[in-house]
Every structure is written in structure tokens, then in C-alpha cells.
C-alpha positions in Angstrom: -11.7 -7.1 -14.8 -15.3 -7.7 -14.2 -17.3 -4.7 -12.8 -20.3 -6.9 -11.8 -18.8 -6.9 -8.3 -20.0 -3.4 -8.0 -23.6 -4.7 -8.0 -22.8 -5.7 -4.5 -24.2 -2.7 -2.6 -21.9 -3.1 0.4 -18.8 -3.3 -1.7 -19.8 -0.4 -3.9 -20.5 1.8 -0.9 -17.2 0.8 0.7 -15.2 1.6 -2.5 -17.1 4.9 -2.8 -16.2 6.0 0.7 -12.6 4.7 0.4 -12.1 6.5 -3.0 -13.5 9.8 -1.8 -11.4 9.8 1.4 -8.3 8.6 -0.5 -8.4 11.6 -2.9 -8.9 14.0 0.0 -6.0 12.4 2.0 -3.6 12.3 -0.9 -4.5 15.9 -1.8 -3.7 17.0 1.8 -0.4 15.0 2.0 0.7 16.6 -1.3 -0.1 20.1 -0.4 1.2 19.9 3.2 4.6 18.8 1.6 4.5 21.9 -0.6 3.5 24.0 2.3 6.4 22.8 4.6 8.9 23.3 1.8 7.6 26.8 1.1 7.6 27.8 4.7 10.9 26.3 5.8 12.9 25.8 2.6 14.5 22.8 4.4 14.8 19.4 2.8 15.7 17.9 6.2 12.5 19.2 7.8 10.5 18.0 4.9 12.0 14.5 5.1 11.6 14.4 8.8 7.8 15.1 8.4 7.6 12.0 6.1 9.8 9.8 8.4 8.0 10.7 11.6 4.8 8.9 10.4 6.7 5.6 10.6 7.2 5.8 14.4 3.5 5.4 15.4 3.2 2.4 13.1 6.2 0.7 14.7 4.9 1.2 18.2 1.1 0.8 17.7 0.7 -1.9 15.1 0.4 -4.8 17.6 -2.1 -2.8 19.7 -4.2 -1.9 16.7 -4.3 -5.4 15.4 -5.7 -6.8 18.7 -8.2 -3.9 18.9 -9.2 -4.4 15.3 -10.2 -8.0 16.1 -11.9 -7.1 19.3 -14.3 -4.4 18.4 -17.2 -4.2 15.9 -15.5 -3.3 12.5 -18.4 -1.2 11.1 -18.5 1.0 14.3 -14.7 1.2 14.3 -14.3 2.5 10.6 -17.3 4.9 10.9 -16.0 6.3 14.2 -12.4 6.7 12.9 -13.5 8.4 9.7 -15.7 10.8 11.6 -12.8 11.5 13.9 -10.5 12.3 11.0 -13.1 14.6 9.5 -13.6 16.5 12.8 -9.8 16.5 13.4 -9.0 18.0 10.0 -11.9 20.4 10.3 -10.3 21.6 13.6 -7.0 22.2 12.0 -8.7 24.1 9.2 -10.2 26.4 11.8 -6.8 26.7 13.5 -5.2 27.6 10.1 -7.9 30.1 9.4 -7.5 31.9 12.8 -3.7 32.0 12.8 -3.3 32.5 9.1 -1.1 29.4 8.9 0.2 26.4 10.8 3.3 26.1 12.9 5.7 23.2 12.2 4.8 21.7 15.6 1.1 21.6 14.8 1.8 20.0 11.4 3.8 17.3 13.2 0.9 16.7 15.6 -1.5 16.5 12.7 0.7 14.0 10.8 1.1 11.8 13.8 -2.6 11.8 14.8 -3.7 11.0 11.3 -1.1 8.1 11.1 -2.4 6.7 14.4 -6.0 6.7 13.2 -4.9 5.2 9.9 -3.2 2.3 11.8 -6.4 1.5 13.7 -8.5 2.0 10.7 -6.4 -0.5 8.7 -6.7 -3.1 11.4 -10.5 -2.8 11.5 -10.8 -2.6 7.7 -8.6 -5.6 7.0 -11.5 -8.2 7.4 -14.3 -6.0 5.8 -13.9 -7.0 2.1 -13.6 -10.8 2.8 -16.7 -10.4 5.0 -18.9 -8.7 2.4 -17.7 -10.4 -0.8 -17.9 -14.1 -1.7 -14.6 -15.9 -1.7 -14.7 -16.6 -5.5 -15.1 -12.8 -6.1 -12.2 -11.8 -3.9 -9.8 -11.4 -6.9 -12.3 -9.2 -8.7 -12.9 -7.1 -5.6 -9.2 -6.6 -5.0 -8.8 -5.6 -8.7 -11.5 -3.0 -8.5 -10.0 -1.7 -5.3 -6.6 -1.4 -7.0 -8.1 0.6 -9.9 -9.8 3.0 -7.6 -6.8 3.5 -5.4 -4.5 3.9 -8.4 -7.0 6.4 -9.9 -7.1 8.4 -6.7 -3.2 8.4 -6.6 -3.2 9.7 -10.2 -5.9 12.4 -9.8 -5.0 13.7 -6.4 -1.8 15.6 -7.2 -3.3 17.2 -10.2 -6.4 18.4 -8.4 -4.3 19.3 -5.3 -1.7 21.4 -7.2 -4.4 23.4 -9.0 -6.4 24.1 -5.8 -3.3 24.9 -3.8 -2.1 27.3 -6.4 -5.4 29.2 -6.7 -7.1 28.7 -3.2 -4.4 27.7 -0.8 -4.1 25.0 2.0 -7.3 26.0 3.8 -9.5 24.8 1.0 -7.6 21.5 0.9 -8.2 21.0 4.7 -12.0 21.7 4.2 -12.2 19.3 1.2 -10.4 16.6 3.1 -12.6 17.0 6.2 -15.7 16.8 4.1 -14.3 13.6 2.3 -13.8 11.8 5.6 -17.4 12.7 6.8 -18.9 11.5 3.5 -16.9 8.3 3.7 -18.3 7.7 7.2 -21.8 8.3 6.0 -21.4 5.8 3.1 -20.0 3.2 5.6 -23.1 3.7 7.8 -25.1 2.1 5.0 -22.9 -0.9 4.7 -24.0 -4.3 6.3 -20.9 -6.0 7.7 -21.2 -9.4 9.4 -20.0 -9.4 13.0 -16.8 -11.5 13.2 -15.1 -9.7 16.1 -14.4 -11.6 19.3 -14.0 -9.3 22.3 -12.9 -10.9 25.6 -15.2 -10.7 28.7 -12.8 -8.6 30.5 -10.5 -6.1 28.7 -7.2 -6.0 30.4 -3.4 -6.5 29.9 -3.7 -10.3 30.3 -6.5 -10.6 27.6 -4.4 -8.3 25.3 -1.3 -10.4 25.7 -3.3 -13.7 25.2 -4.9 -12.5 22.0 -1.6 -10.9 20.7 0.2 -14.2 21.2 -2.6 -16.1 19.4 -2.0 -14.0 16.4 1.8 -14.5 16.6 1.2 -18.3 17.0 -1.1 -18.4 14.0 1.5 -16.8 11.9 4.2 -19.1 13.1 2.0 -22.3 12.8 0.9 -21.7 9.2 3.8 -21.3 6.8 1.5 -20.0 4.0 0.8 -16.9 6.1 4.6 -16.5 6.7 5.1 -16.8 2.9 2.5 -14.1 2.2 4.3 -11.7 4.7 7.6 -12.7 3.3 6.7 -12.0 -0.3 5.1 -8.8 0.6 8.2 -7.6 2.3 10.3 -8.6 -0.7 8.0 -6.6 -2.9 8.5 -3.5 -0.7 12.2 -4.1 -0.3 12.9 -4.4 -4.0 10.2 -2.6 -5.9 9.6 0.5 -3.6 13.3 1.7 -3.8 13.5 0.6 -7.6 10.6 2.9 -8.5 11.1 5.7 -6.0 15.0 5.9 -5.8 16.8 3.9 -8.4 14.8 4.8 -11.5 14.6 8.4 -10.5 18.4 8.4 -10.2 18.7 6.6 -13.6 16.4 9.1 -15.4 17.8 12.3 -13.8 21.6 11.4 -13.4 22.6 8.4 -15.6 20.5 9.4 -18.6 20.5 13.1 -17.8 16.7 13.4 -18.4 14.8 16.6 -18.2 11.9 17.4 -15.8 9.5 16.8 -18.6 11.0 13.4 -19.4 10.9 12.4 -15.8 7.4 13.6 -15.5 6.3 11.5 -18.5 8.1 8.5 -17.0 6.4 8.9 -13.6 3.0 9.4 -15.2 3.3 6.3 -17.3 4.1 4.2 -14.2 1.0 5.5 -12.4 -1.1 4.9 -15.5 0.2 1.3 -15.9 -1.0 0.4 -12.4 -4.4 1.8 -13.2 -4.6 -0.2 -16.4 -3.2 -3.5 -15.1 -6.4 -4.9 -13.5 -8.5 -3.8 -16.5 -6.3 -5.4 -19.1 -4.8 -8.4 -17.2 -7.3 -9.0 -14.5 -9.5 -11.3 -16.6 -6.4 -13.5 -17.6 -5.0 -13.5 -14.1 -8.3 -14.7 -12.6 -8.1 -17.9 -14.6 -4.8 -18.8 -13.0 -4.6 -20.1 -9.4 -3.2 -17.5 -7.1 0.0 -19.4 -6.1 0.9 -20.1 -9.8 0.1 -16.6 -10.7 2.6 -15.3 -8.0 5.3 -17.6 -9.3 4.7 -16.5 -12.9 4.6 -12.8 -12.0 7.8 -12.8 -9.9 9.6 -14.8 -12.6 8.6 -12.4 -15.4 9.3 -9.4 -13.3 12.8 -10.7 -12.6 13.5 -11.0 -16.3 12.2 -7.5 -17.0 14.5 -6.1 -14.3 17.4 -7.8 -16.0 16.4 -6.1 -19.2 16.2 -2.9 -17.4 19.7 -3.4 -16.1 20.9 -3.8 -19.7 19.0 -0.7 -20.9 20.7 1.4 -18.2 24.2 0.1 -18.9 26.9 2.2 -20.6 27.1 -0.3 -23.5 23.5 0.3 -24.4 23.3 4.0 -23.7 26.5 4.5 -25.8 24.7 3.2 -28.9 22.7 6.5 -29.2 23.7 10.1 -29.5 20.8 11.4 -27.5 19.0 10.2 -24.4 15.6 9.9 -26.0 15.8 6.2 -27.0 17.3 4.9 -23.7 14.7 6.8 -21.7 11.9 5.5 -23.9 13.1 1.9 -23.5 13.4 2.3 -19.7 9.9 3.8 -19.6 8.4 1.0 -21.7 10.1 -1.7 -19.6 9.0 0.0 -16.3 5.5 0.5 -17.6 5.2 -3.3 -18.4 6.9 -4.2 -15.1 4.7 -2.0 -13.1 1.5 -3.6 -14.6 2.8 -7.0 -13.6 3.8 -6.0 -10.1 0.3 -4.6 -9.7 -1.0 -8.1 -10.3 1.3 -9.4 -7.7 -0.1 -7.0 -5.1 -3.7 -8.1 -6.1 -2.7 -11.8 -5.9 -1.1 -11.4 -2.4 -4.1 -9.5 -1.2 -6.4 -12.2 -2.5 -4.3 -15.0 -0.9 -4.3 -13.2 2.4 -8.1 -12.7 2.3 -8.6 -16.4 1.5 -6.3 -17.9 4.0 -6.4 -15.8 7.2 -9.5 -16.3 9.4 -11.7 -13.2 9.7 -11.3 -12.9 13.5 -7.5 -12.8 13.2 -7.1 -10.4 10.2 -6.5 -7.4 12.4 -3.6 -9.0 14.2 -2.1 -10.7 11.1 -2.8 -7.7 8.8 -1.0 -5.2 11.1 1.9 -7.7 11.5 2.3 -7.8 7.7 1.9 -4.0 7.4 4.6 -3.6 10.0 6.9 -5.8 8.1 6.2 -3.9 4.9 6.8 -0.6 6.7 10.2 -1.7 7.9 11.2 -3.3 4.5 10.5 -0.1 2.4 12.8 2.4 4.1 15.4 -0.3 4.6 15.4 -1.0 0.9 15.5 2.6 -0.1 18.5 3.2 2.2 20.4 0.2 1.0 19.7 0.7 -2.6 20.6 4.4 -2.2 24.0 3.6 -0.7 24.6 1.0 -3.5 24.0 3.7 -6.1 26.9 5.8 -4.6 29.2 2.8 -4.8 28.2 0.9 -8.1 26.8 1.8 -11.5 23.0 1.8 -11.6 22.9 -1.2 -14.0 24.6 -3.4 -11.3 22.2 -2.2 -8.6 19.2 -3.0 -10.8 20.7 -6.5 -11.7 21.1 -7.1 -7.9 17.4 -6.5 -7.5 16.6 -9.0 -10.2 18.8 -11.5 -8.3 16.8 -11.0 -5.1 13.5 -11.6 -7.0 14.8 -14.8 -8.6 16.0 -16.1 -5.2 12.5 -15.3 -3.8 10.9 -17.3 -6.7 13.1 -20.3 -6.0 12.4 -20.1 -2.2 8.7 -19.6 -2.4 7.7 -21.6 -5.5 7.1 -24.9 -3.9 4.9 -23.7 -1.0 2.9 -21.5 -3.3 2.3 -24.3 -5.8 1.4 -26.7 -3.0 -1.2 -24.2 -1.7 -2.9 -24.3 -5.1 -3.0 -28.1 -5.2 -4.4 -28.4 -1.7 -5.9 -25.0 -0.7 -5.1 -24.1 2.9 -7.9 -22.7 5.0 -7.3 -22.2 8.7 -10.5 -23.3 10.4 -12.0 -22.2 13.7 -11.7 -25.7 15.2 -8.1 -25.9 14.3 -7.5 -22.6 15.9 -9.1 -23.7 19.1 -7.0 -26.9 19.2 -3.9 -24.9 18.5 -4.3 -22.3 21.2 -5.7 -24.6 23.8 -2.3 -26.1 24.4 
């Protein structure tokens, strides 16, 4: 990974703001979970707080995509970050006055923050491609991955310490300040204006622009392939890391809390290391070929993981130390490779999709990812109740191998003749 991309003032300011607000948001999400569990003692209420955030994304993603392409992106992200800062500050005052928050107010906060995140993501989707040269997109996405992974690692540690000694109010104040600082850093960024707002904003204009985004996705198979691969990543890898391997460590291998904590920390650390150790090598490989290699290698590692969790392998050892170590090492390596897949998909998206359509296409992709993740978690969870974990893991490997076979040809074809959807082509396509 080459850090020279940080010499780009606009990109550096963007990552600074994003990193600060990400740490604050993750800290708040972590401590709100602890607060709800402590106040209610109900796993159902805790789970419902997590699930309710999906509803706004399902309903508002198409709207946010169109709005993200209509309005000035710099003004949008600055305004939304300021709004978040003021909103969370308001809830900090509410918490201070009442000595706590009701469950209803927490639901309102979670939903409002999710709504602003949807619109922020739509506006943000075209920012990096607009301020970074195309040949530096892989490096930019690698640096972004490192910063976000670092934020994900540090946030729970900081949050747990502050929550234990200072309580939820301090977390609210810190997160409010983090969003305001993010907005201030974004004010200094120079973002080229690529938005196209209609002369009259009405339902007809909204419908026309929404259908243009849908037609763009349908017309260009490479965009469909990006969305499809992203959904497969979320369908297989999200439940593999969050459900299946947790079940394997705690139930199949009867691992302790310390052993699971070491496993979880190693996975997070691998995603932080991946762009640093492998980014330079990956950049030399064309994105399509890189994705084919990555998915193929990951499928093999998942098969090895299936064997490492089988009764025949576990039975070779008197204690669970060696099997847990093997599972951890395989998952560590696999997570590093999957991180490259995420960077590669992001780079391919930034390269192919026109700037003025990134809001609509990006929110469509995020909607697909949002649906794929809980669907995968549910199906893999049911499968764990019916079959041995090793069989379930082998099934995931089979899905990835089928994905490689299905997407290999179009991905390699995209490398041989890079596809770039041009403005003239768009005009011709939508004039009919």
C-alpha cells in the first residue's frame, strides 16, 4: 500500500473526517447496545434495535440514490454530518436532563441516524472517484479500508473503557463533536460538481431519474456483476464470520471467552493488515483477474476450514488448542484475502459507474448487500441446527466456487477491454 495518496489534500481531509466520525459512531453503537442490555436484560429487545435499522434502508434507498445524484455532494455530506452532530448533541441533553433514555427514544435515535447514513452514503459514493485520479483508486480504497478497519478495532476498546468510567453521556458528547469535526474537515475539500438536478423537482422527474439508474444497471452487465459479487460476499462471508465461526469456536470446539476473544481480534487485525501487506502486489494485477484469484483462493481456504472443523480432525487432539489455532490461522488468512476482494469490487465500481449515476447505482448495490446479509445469517443459522458445522462451511465453499465459474468470463473480459460507460452512450440509451 502506497501512502503517497495522502498527499492529495482533499482525500486526506476526507479520510480524516471519515475516520473521526467512524470512531465516534462505532463507540456510540457499541455502548448503546450495552446500555439497552443493561436496562432491559432482553436479548429480543436488543436484537430488535439492531434489526429496526434495516427498515429505513429498504424503504429509502431508491429515494436517497436519486437525491444523492441531484444535489451538490459537498453541501450534502457537510449538512448531514452537521445534522448528526446536532441530533446526537440533542439526545445528550435529553439524557442529561432525564438521567437516561427511554427505549422509544433510543429507537427514534437509531432510525434517524440510519436515515441520515443512507442519504450520506448516496452523496458520498462519487466523492472519492471525483477527487482521486483513476489510476490511484485502488490505493485510495486500500487506505480507506485501513482507516475503517482501524476505527472498527479501536472503537470497542475506547468505548468500553469510557462507558465503564464515564457512562453513556460522555459517549454521546464525543460522537456529537466527532461529526461536527468531520463536517468542518469536509468544508475544506474541493469536490468537482458532477450532480445533475432537474429543472423542476417533482414526482415525474424522480421517476425518470430512478428508471435511468435501473436501466443503466440492466444495460451494462459489468455493473450487474459487481452487485452480484457483492451480494455473494455478504451472503456467504458475513454469516461465516458472524454466525458459523462463532458457533464453531464456542460450541463445536467448546472454546473459552478468551479463546474466542483472541479469534475475533485476529480477524479484525487481518483486515487492517491486508492492504498494507498485499495491496502492493494486488495493485499489479488487473481488477477482474484479481477478483477471480481472490474468490478461488478463498473457496479453497473455506474447504480447509471445513476439514479443520470436522470430527475426524478435532478427534486427533486431546484438547481444543490446536484445532482452535488452526481455525484462527485459516480465518486470519482468509479474512486478509476477502478484504482485497472488497477493495477490488470498490475500485471496479468507482471505475465503471459514471459519477452522475453513482448515488442511484450505489444505493441499489447497498440495498442488495443489506438484504443478502441477514438472509445469509438466517439460512446458515438454520443449517447449523440441521447439519454439522463442517458441512455448512463446505456448502459456503461450493457457493463461492459456483460464483467463480459464473463470473470468471465477464470479469476477465472487462480486463481485456475495460468498460467505461460514457455520457454520450447514456444519452443515447435513455433517449429511447
